[in-house]
C-alpha positions in Angstrom: 0.0 0.0 0.0 1.3 3.4 -1.0 0.5 6.5 1.0 0.0 9.4 -1.4 -1.1 12.1 1.0 -1.0 12.5 4.8 -4.1 14.4 5.9 -3.5 13.9 9.6 -2.2 17.4 10.2 -5.2 19.0 8.4 -7.6 16.9 10.4 -5.9 17.7 13.6 -5.9 21.4 12.9 -9.6 21.2 11.9 -10.5 19.5 15.2 -8.6 22.0 17.2 -10.4 24.8 15.4 -13.8 23.1 16.1 -13.0 22.8 19.8 -11.8 26.5 19.9 -15.0 27.7 18.2 -17.2 25.6 20.5 -15.5 27.1 23.6 -15.9 30.6 22.2 -19.5 29.9 21.5 -20.1 28.8 25.0 -18.3 31.8 26.5 -20.3 34.3 24.3 -23.6 32.6 25.1 -22.8 32.9 28.8 -21.9 36.6 28.4 -25.2 37.2 26.5 -27.2 35.5 29.3 -25.4 37.5 31.9 -26.0 40.7 29.9 -29.7 40.1 29.5 -30.6 38.5 32.8 -28.0 40.2 35.0 -28.1 37.2 37.2 -25.0 35.0 37.8 -27.1 32.0 38.9 -28.9 31.9 35.5 -25.6 32.3 33.7 -24.0 29.4 35.6 -27.1 27.3 34.9 -26.7 27.9 31.2 -23.0 27.3 31.4 -23.6 23.8 32.9 -26.6 22.8 30.8 -25.2 23.6 27.3 -22.2 21.2 27.5 -24.3 18.5 29.1 -27.0 18.7 26.4 -24.3 18.6 23.7 -22.7 15.6 25.2 -26.0 13.8 25.6 -27.0 14.5 22.0 -23.6 13.3 20.8 -23.8 10.1 22.8 -27.4 9.5 21.6 -26.3 9.9 18.0 -23.4 7.6 18.4 -25.6 5.0 20.1 -28.3 5.2 17.3 -25.7 5.0 14.6 -24.3 1.8 16.3 -27.8 0.4 16.5 -28.4 1.1 12.8 -25.1 -0.4 11.7 -25.7 -3.5 13.8 -29.2 -3.8 12.4 -27.9 -3.6 8.8 -25.1 -6.0 9.6 -27.3 -8.7 11.0 -30.4 -8.2 8.9 -28.8 -7.1 5.6 -31.4 -4.4 4.9 -31.9 -0.7 5.8 
């Protein structure tokens, strides 16, 4: 097997950019909530619930994709 191109560095840079933009989005959403509600408690609640909901959604999508792949593998149909 001959390796023509190595895209690992591009992929690594892309993932780092995705994480950076996600963190910036979280910070800016917290600042907006703090600006509009002027309540630190509401801001902290949003700061905790946004990452939890994103992780739960990601886990659910991974689990559903695994179920679909297993179903296709064992049944042979979509």
